N, C-alpha and C positions, 0 to 999 in steps of 0.2 A: 504509449501514446505516440512516440516519435515514429513508430512503424506505420501509423495510420495517418500521418500528416498529409499524405496524398489525397485523402478524402476531404480535407478542409477547404472552405471557400477562400478566395483571395483576400477578401476583406478581413476574415478572421485571422488568417495567417499574417497579414501585414500588421495587424494590431498586436498580435502575440509576439512577433519578432521585434517590433518597435519597442515593446515594453520588456523585452528580455525573457518572456515566458518560455519561448522556444527559440532555437537558433535557425538562421537561414540555412546553415550547413545541414542541420538535421532535416529540414523541410526538403531541401534539394536532394539529399541522399534518399529520402523516402520516395520522392517522385522518380528518381533514377532507378531505384529498385523496382518500382511499379512498372516502369518502361521495360526493364529487363524481364519481368515476369509475364507481362501480357502482350507487349508489342509484337512478339513473333507470331501471335495468332491473328492479328489484324493489320499489321504493317502500316500503321498510321504515322509514326515518327521514322523518317527515312535518313535522318542525319542527326545522330545522338551526339550531343556536345558535353559529355560527362566531365572531362577534365577541366574544360573552360568554365563550365557551370559551377563546379565545386570551388575553383579558384575565386570566381566572382562572389560566391556565397560567403567564403571566408573573409573577403574584403568587406562585404556588407556587414558581417558581424563585428569586424574590427571597427568599422566606421560608427556603428551604434555604440559600441563600448567607449569610443573616443568622443562621444557627445555630438557627433555630426547630425545635422538635420536629416531626418529620414523622409524619403519620398513616399507617395501614396501606395506604391507597390514594393516597398523596401524588402528585399530578400525573398520575394514571391516567385516560385518557378512558373514559367510560361513557355509557350511554343510560338514559333513564327513559321510562315509558309516558305517553301523553297523557291517561290517566285519573286521574293523581294531581297534586295541586297543586304547581306549580313557579312560584315567585314571578315575576310579570311575564309569564307565558305563559298561554295559554288552556287550561283543563281541558276539552277538547272531548268526551272519551270517544267520539270518532267520530260525534258527532251534530251535524247542521247547526245546530240550535237553540242549541247551546252554543258556537258558534265564537267568541263574544265574551265568554265567561265567564273573565275574567282573574283569576288567583290573586293575592291580596295577600300571601300568605306561603307558605313551603314546607310541604308535608306532612311528617310525621315521617321517613318513609323517605328523602325527598329531602334533608332537613336532615341526616340521619345520614350520607348519602353525602358531602355537602359537608364535614361535620366530619372525616370520615376522609381528606379531601384529594382526593377524586375530582373530575374535571373533566367536567361534563355537556356533551357535544358535540351532543346532539340528543335528540329525543323521538320515540318509536316508535308505530307505528300499532296500532290495535285495532279490532275490529268495533264497530258502533254499540251502545252500552251495554255493551260488553265481554261479549257474551252468546252468542258462537258459537265453534266449533272451527275457524273460517274467518275470515280477516281481510280485510274488504272493507266499505266504507261510502261513502255519497254525498258526504261532506265531503272525505275524504282520498284516496279511491280504493282500489284493491285492492293488497294486498301479495302478491308472488309468492314461492314457495319457491325459494331459490337452486339447489336440486337439479333444478329443472325438472320435466318429465314431467306438467305439469298438476296437481301435487300441492298440497294445502293447505299453507301454512306453519304451520298450527295456529292456535289462538286460545284465549283472547283475546290472549295475548302473542305473536301471530304476527310482528308487526313487530320485537319484541325478539329473538326467536330467529333470524329471517331476517337481521337486522343483524349479529348475532354470527357466524353461519355465514359471512357474506360479508366479515368483517373490519372491520366498522364499529363499533369499540369493543371493549374487552377484557372488559367486564362489562355485562350488561343487567339492569335492574330489570323484574320482572314481578309479577303477582298471580294467585292461584289460588283459585277458589271451587268449580269442578268440573273441574279439570285444566288451567287456563289457563297454568300454568308448564310442567307436565310434558308435556302433549301437544305444544305447539310445540317444546319441546326434542327430543322424539322425532321429530317430523316433519322437523326441520332438522338433525339429527345433532349436537346440542350437549347439554350437561348442564343440569339444572334442579333446584333444591331447593324443595320445598314444606315450610316449617317447621311446627312445632306451632303451632296457634292461640295467640296471646298472646306469641309469641316476638319478633316484629317489630312495633313500634308502628304503628298505622294510624289515620289521620284526615284528612279533607279539609276544611280550614277553609272552603272555598267551598260546602260542602254546606248545603242549606236544611233538611234533616231527618236524623235519625239513621238508620243502616242497619237494615234489617229483622233480625229475630232470627236467621234462618238465616245471614245474612251475618255477623253478629256471631260466630256459632259456628264458621263454616266458612271464611270468606274470609281469606286471608293474603297478606302481601307477602313476596317472596323474590327470590333471584338466579338468573340464567342465566349460564353461562360456557362457555368451550370446554374447560376442564379442571376436574376436581373440586377440585384445589388452589385454584383461583380461586373456586370456590363457597364454600370455607371462609372465605377472606379477606372476600369480599363479605357473607356471612351475618353474620359477627362485626361488621362495620361497620354493617349495617342494623339489628341487633338491640339497639342501645343504647336505653335507656328514654327515654320522652317522656311528660311529665305529661298531655298531651292525650289519651292513650289509657289509660283506667283499667283496661282488660283486659290491659295488658302485664304479663308475669310475669318477675321477675328470676331466672330459672332458670339453673343452672350450665351452662357449656359443657363443662367437664372433669368426668369421673367417675372413680371408683376403677377400677383395672384389673380387668376381668372375669376370672374363672377360665377357664383354657384347657383344652381347646379350646372355642371358641364353636360353637354349633349354628346352622345356617342351614337354613331350610325353603325349598324351591323348588317352584313349581307351574307347570310348563310349559304345562299345558292344563286350567286350572280350569273352563273352559267349552268346549262342543263346537265353538264357532265360531272357536277360536284356530287361526290358519293355521300351516302347517309352519315357515315362516321365523321366526315369533315363538316357537314352541315351541323351535326350535333355539337362538335367542338366550338363552332362559332356561336351557337345558341348558349352553350355553357359559359363562354366568355361574356356574352351579353348579360346573363343573369348575375355573374360576378360583379360587373360594373354597376348594374342596377342596385345590388345590395350595398354598394359603396356610395350610392347617392347620385350616380349619373342618370340623366334622362336618356333612356335607350330607345332608339327607333330603328325599325327595319327599313333601311334605305341604302342603296349602293352608291359609291362614288360615281360621278358622271362618266359615261362612255368608256368603261373599263376595257371592253373588247377592242375599241379603236386604239386605246393607248398601247395595249399589248401588241397589236399588229403594227403599230407605228414603230415600236422597238425593233421588231423583225425587219421592217423595211429600211430603217436607218442603219442598224448595226450590220446586218448581213450584206447590204449593198456597199457599205463603207469597207467591209472586210474584203470584198471582191477586188478592191484597189491594190492590195498588196499581201494581206494576211493569208488569203486562200493559197496564193502561190507559195508562200513560205511553208505552210502546212503540207502542201503537196510535195515540196522538196525535202523537208526535214522531219515531218511528222511520222509517228508510228501508224500502224494499220488502223487502229481504233480512231485516232485523230483524223485521219483521212476520211474514213467512213462517216464520222460524225459531221465533218464540215460539208461533205457532199449531201448529207441529209438536210442540213440547214439550207443549202443552196436549192435543194429540191422543194423545200417548203415555201421559199420566198421568191417571187418573180423578180427578175432583174429590172432595174430602172436606170435611166441615163443620168448624166450629171444634173440636168435641169430637174428631173424628178427627185433626185436626192436633195437638191436645194429646196424644192417645194415642201419636203417633209418638215423643214424647220418652221414654216408657217403653220402647218398642221399642229406641230408641237406647241407653239405659242397659244393657239386657240384652246387646246386641251388644258394647258397649264392655267389659263384664265378660268376655265370652267371649274377646275379643281380648287383654285384659289378662292373662288366664290363659295364653293362647297365648304372649305375649311374655315371660312368666315362664320359659318353657322354651326359647324360641328368641331369639337375638340379633337376627336379621333374617329377613325373608321376601322372596324374589325371585319376582315375578309379572310378567305382561305389563304394559306401559303401556296399549296398545290391543290387542285381540285380532287385529287385522289390520294390514297395512302402511298407511302414511299415506293418508288418503282422497283421492280426486279432489277438486279444488277445487269448491265449490258443491254438494256432495252433499246438504247439509241443505235445499236448496231443491227437492228432487225430491218424488215422491209419498210418502204416509204410510207404506206398507209398507217402502219403502227407508229412510225416516227411522227407523222402528222398529228395523230391523236395525242401522243406524248407532248408535243409542243403546245397543242391547244389546252392541255391540262395545266399548263403553267401560266395562263393568261394573268391571273392575279399577281403572280410573282414578277412578271415583266412590266406591268403597268407603271410601277413606281419609279424604276430607274430612268426611264425615258423622260419623265416629268420632273425628276429631281427632288422627290420627297423622301423623308426618312421613314424607316419602318423597322419593326422588331418582330422576329419570329419567336414565339414563346410556346413551350409545350403545355398541353392540357391533360395529357394522360395517355393511355394505351387503348388501341382497338385490336382485339384478338392478339395481344402481345406485340403489336407494332406501334411505334410512337405516332402521335398525332398532335397537332397544335394549330395555332392561328397566327395571323399577321396583323399587327397594329400599325396603322399609318396615321401621320399627322402632317401639318403644314411645314413648309421649309424652315429649317433651323429650330423646329420644335421637338427635338429629340426628348426634351423633358416630358412633354405630354405623352409621347409614345411609351417612355419608360415607366411613367406613373401608372398608366393603364395596364401595361404588361405586368407590373408588379402586383396589381390587384388580381389579374387573371391567374398569375402564378400562385398567389396565396390561397386561391380556391381550387387548386389542382394538386395532384399527388407529385411528390418529388421522384423523378425517374432515374437520376444518375448521381454518383458514379455506379457503374455496374461491372461485373466480370463478363468478359466476352462470351457470347453464347454460340453454340454450334448450330 
C-alpha cells in the first residue's frame, strides 16, 4: 500500500496521516519514488527537494505522535512553481538570468501551504517569465504532457499540471493571469481553480519592483488537483491572510444556502470556432447539473468576446511599458517570439487609451454582475479547441491570431475578476477535454459545487503513466 500512496488524494492522505494509518514519511517517499520513476520522461518537476521534504515529513509524523493539532494538509506531498519565492531555493521563473536568485523567505502562498502541514517535494516548471500557454525554457528545458501526442501541457503552470497528472504530488500550486491554472488543468486532464483576485495573498519578497497594475487586478495564486474535493482543501489552506499583501480580502468561504433550484447558464458554442468535442463537453456538463436539480438554460454570459479583447488591450499594452523590454533583454528565443506574437495581435494604444479601458472594464463587470444575480453559475469552454500542439505559439502570425482567438472564454474571466474552475469531462480521441465553471465574485463555493457535480458524472482521468 505504501508504494501506491502517490495515487491517493490529498484529502484521503491527510485523514490517514492524521489518524496514524499511514505516515507522512511513507507518503513522501512514495511521491519522491514516483518523481524518480516518471519525471525524466516529462520534466515537470525541475527542482526536487527530496532531503528537505523527508525531513519535513519526519517532523510532521513526530508532531502527530506528540499530540499537536494537525493542519488540513498535514503531511501531504505537494509541489509549488518556480516563479514564487520558496526559502533557500532559486525563484528562476524559467529565466537563465534568474538561476541564482535565491529566496530569503517564503512567499505567502508557500508559507500558507507549510502552515497547513503540506510537505513541498519539489518545484514545477514554467515558461520563461510565465508568459506562454506552453512550458519550455532554456534554463529548465521543456515539460511534456503526460498524455503524449505532442500536446502542450499548457502554461504557465504546465509543470504543475503535468506533475499532478502523472502522480507527482497530491496538490500543485499554480498562478493565473490569463489562464495559467485553468488551461494546463484542461490540457492535462486535472482540475484547477482560479480564485477571485484578493482571495489568496500574493507577494514575492525577492521582487525588486511592485507588479504592474493589470497584474495587481488579474493575477491570482491558486490550486490544481486531481479532484475537486482536493481543490477545496488546498484553496482554504492557500487563502489564509498575510499582511504582506494589502489587497487580500477576508471574504467568507461559506454563504447562506441559496434558494432552490439554482439556475445554470450553459454556452456550448459562444464562438464560431468552438469544436464539436468541446461543445459536447459543455452539453454533458449541463446534463449533469440538470440531473442534480439545477435549472439549466442555454445562454452565454454577456459580451464574452468584448471581455476577452479587453484583456488583450489592457494586459499587452501594460506590458509594453516595461515587461516587453525585459523579455527582449533577458528572455530566451521562445519567450521573445511569443511576446512579439502578442504585440502583433494587439494594436498599441496610448496612455489615454489605456486609462479608457478601465471604464470599459467597469461596464462589463456591471453586465456580468447583473447576469450572476440571475444565474448561480455559467458553464463555458475553457478553450474553444482541444489542447494545442506543443509550440504552436512559435508559428506564423495568422496561426498565432487563431490560437489567441480560441482562448476567448479563458481570458474573459481574469479581466473582470470572477472565479472559475476548469474541470475535466473525459477524453476526445485520447485527448483530455473539459469545461469551465464561472460564478460571481468570491463565490468559489458555487463554482466548486457545480464542478463537483460535473466531475461525478465524468470518468476519472488521472493519475496516469506518461505516454509516448
